[in-house]
C-alpha positions in Angstrom: 75.0 103.8 90.8 77.0 107.2 90.3 80.0 106.3 92.2 80.1 102.9 90.0 79.6 104.8 86.8 82.3 107.4 87.9 84.7 104.6 88.8 84.6 103.5 85.1 85.2 106.7 83.6 88.4 108.8 82.6 89.1 112.2 84.3 87.9 114.2 81.5 84.5 112.1 81.6 83.6 112.9 85.0 83.0 116.6 84.3 81.3 116.3 81.2 77.7 117.8 80.9 75.3 116.4 80.4 76.5 113.7 83.0 76.9 110.4 81.2 75.4 107.8 83.3 76.9 104.7 81.2 80.6 105.3 80.4 81.8 104.7 76.7 84.3 103.2 76.9 84.5 101.4 80.6 87.8 102.2 81.8 88.7 99.0 84.0 92.0 100.3 84.5 91.0 102.5 87.1 90.3 99.7 89.6 93.6 98.1 88.8 95.7 101.6 89.1 93.8 102.4 92.7 94.7 99.0 93.9 98.4 99.7 93.0 98.6 103.5 94.0 98.5 102.6 98.0 98.2 99.3 99.9 94.5 98.9 99.7 95.0 95.0 99.9 96.5 95.5 103.6 94.0 98.1 104.2 91.2 95.3 103.1 92.9 92.7 105.4 92.9 95.2 108.4 89.4 96.0 107.9 88.2 92.5 107.7 90.0 91.7 110.9 88.2 94.5 112.6 84.7 93.7 111.3 85.1 90.0 112.2 86.5 90.9 115.5 83.7 93.1 116.5 81.0 91.2 115.2 81.9 88.1 116.9 82.8 90.0 120.1 79.7 91.7 120.0 77.7 88.6 119.4 79.2 87.4 122.4 79.1 89.7 124.9 75.8 91.5 123.8 74.2 88.3 124.2 75.2 87.4 127.5 74.4 91.1 128.7 71.2 90.8 127.3 70.2 87.5 128.6 71.0 88.5 131.9 69.3 91.6 131.9 66.0 90.5 130.3 65.5 86.8 131.7 67.3 86.7 134.8 66.4 88.3 138.0 68.5 89.9 140.5 69.2 93.0 142.6 69.6 96.2 140.6 69.0 94.4 137.4 67.0 97.5 136.5 69.2 100.2 137.7 71.9 98.4 135.6 69.6 98.5 132.6 68.7 102.1 133.0 72.3 103.0 133.2 73.4 100.9 130.2 70.4 103.0 128.3 71.6 106.1 129.6 74.9 105.6 128.1 73.1 105.5 124.3 72.6 109.3 124.8 76.4 110.1 125.2 78.5 110.9 121.8 81.1 109.0 121.0 83.4 112.0 121.5 82.5 112.1 125.4 84.6 108.9 125.7 86.9 109.3 122.9 89.9 110.9 124.9 89.7 108.6 128.3 89.5 105.6 126.0 92.5 106.7 123.9 94.6 107.1 127.2 93.3 103.7 128.5 94.5 102.1 125.2 97.6 103.9 125.4 98.3 102.5 128.7 97.7 99.3 127.5 100.1 99.6 124.7 97.4 98.6 122.4 98.4 101.6 119.8 98.6 100.3 116.4 97.5 96.8 117.3 94.3 95.0 116.2 93.3 94.6 119.9 93.5 98.5 120.1 91.1 98.3 116.9 88.4 95.8 118.1 88.3 95.6 122.1 87.1 99.1 122.8 84.3 98.3 120.2 83.1 94.8 121.9 80.2 96.5 123.7 77.4 98.4 122.2 74.6 99.5 124.5 72.0 99.6 121.6 72.7 95.7 120.5 72.3 94.8 124.1 69.2 96.8 124.3 67.9 95.2 121.1 68.9 91.6 122.2 67.1 92.3 125.6 64.0 93.4 124.0 63.9 90.1 121.4 65.0 87.9 124.2 61.6 89.0 126.3 59.4 88.0 123.7 60.7 84.3 124.0 58.4 82.3 126.5 60.2 81.5 129.9 58.4 78.3 130.0 61.1 77.3 128.0 63.7 78.2 130.4 61.9 76.3 133.1 61.5 73.4 131.0 65.6 73.7 130.4 66.0 73.7 134.2 63.9 70.7 135.0 66.4 68.9 132.4 69.4 70.2 134.4 70.3 72.9 132.0 72.2 75.6 133.5 72.0 79.2 132.7 74.6 79.2 129.9 73.5 76.1 128.5 69.7 77.1 128.3 71.0 80.5 126.6 72.9 78.3 124.0 71.0 75.8 123.3 67.7 77.6 123.5 67.4 81.3 123.2 70.3 81.8 120.6 68.7 79.3 118.2 65.3 81.4 118.5 67.0 84.4 118.3 68.6 84.4 114.6 66.8 87.2 113.3 68.0 89.4 116.0 71.3 88.1 116.1 71.4 88.8 112.4 70.6 92.4 112.8 73.2 92.4 115.5 75.8 91.0 113.0 74.6 93.5 110.1 74.7 96.7 112.1 78.1 95.6 113.9 80.0 94.5 110.5 78.8 97.8 108.8 79.6 100.2 111.5 83.1 98.7 111.9 83.6 98.2 108.4 82.8 102.2 107.8 84.7 103.3 111.2 87.2 106.0 110.6 87.7 108.2 113.7 88.8 105.6 116.4 91.0 104.0 113.7 92.6 107.1 112.5 93.4 108.1 116.2 94.9 104.5 117.5 96.7 103.9 114.1 99.6 106.0 112.9 101.6 103.2 110.8 100.3 102.6 107.2 100.2 98.9 107.4 97.5 99.0 110.1 95.3 101.4 108.7 91.9 100.4 107.6 90.1 101.1 104.3 88.5 104.2 105.2 91.4 105.7 106.9 93.5 104.5 103.8 91.1 105.9 101.3 91.3 109.5 102.9 95.1 109.5 102.9 95.1 108.5 99.5 92.8 111.1 98.6 94.8 113.6 100.4 98.0 112.3 98.9 96.4 113.0 95.2 95.0 116.3 96.2 91.2 115.1 96.2 91.4 115.0 92.5 91.6 111.5 91.2 87.8 110.9 91.1 87.7 107.8 89.1 90.2 106.1 91.1 88.8 107.2 94.5 85.2 105.9 93.1 87.0 102.7 92.1 88.3 102.2 95.9 84.9 103.0 97.4 83.2 100.5 95.1 85.6 97.9 96.0 85.2 98.8 99.6 81.4 98.8 99.4 81.0 95.2 98.0 81.5 93.3 101.3 78.6 95.5 103.1 76.5 95.1 100.0 77.0 91.2 100.2 76.4 91.1 103.9 73.2 92.9 103.7 71.7 90.8 100.6 72.8 87.5 102.5 71.0 88.7 105.6 68.2 90.8 104.3 65.2 88.2 104.9 66.5 87.7 108.8 67.2 91.2 109.0 63.6 92.5 108.0 62.4 89.9 110.5 64.5 90.8 113.1 63.3 94.4 113.1 59.8 93.4 113.0 59.8 91.0 115.9 61.9 93.0 118.1 60.0 95.1 120.9 56.8 93.3 120.7 56.9 93.0 124.5 58.3 95.1 126.8 
């Protein structure tokens, strides 16, 4: 609320005491000025591509991994799952340098694949989906196998339709993390036309000495709208997905 309020104030109104929650008048020009002060349209486009790529990629990769670790039986399955869970304890900074070197060797700096591909796998999302998949009766798999369905067909036609709440949670988590990511886009992008919204706002604040608070809050407000819209649209499935996951080990 304070962010939206500040985005509609003049610079002098920001520092008035006592604070004014409802500015008089509303300075809508702050939004237009902020959008013209930097190529925010390009930043938004890059962020949308990043967020959608990460969401779609994680849904595919994490669903396949979770299905194999949760519903298939093969030698070393538990060891693989234990190693996967162990990676959740590693801070991102530990893998940052080798990940950057690999990305550079592949020639993916200042590219969408450099932004998206390193974020396609999430150990937490694999763990989350695995726990949900294990709550689905295996009798359904047996029935599908009797009808001639393979593993992939069983996953696509039976398991995934029954896992919409969990998939919604993964979508929301992946979208918000990708939309708000800062460190990795900052490292792999050096050209202005490839910056995401978070990186772009940081450079914008630095270029203006960090004092253009109304314009900064206007840009932040616009950046928050997609995340808020996705959460509101997915709220019911999000809550049910959190509640149902982990009911059985």
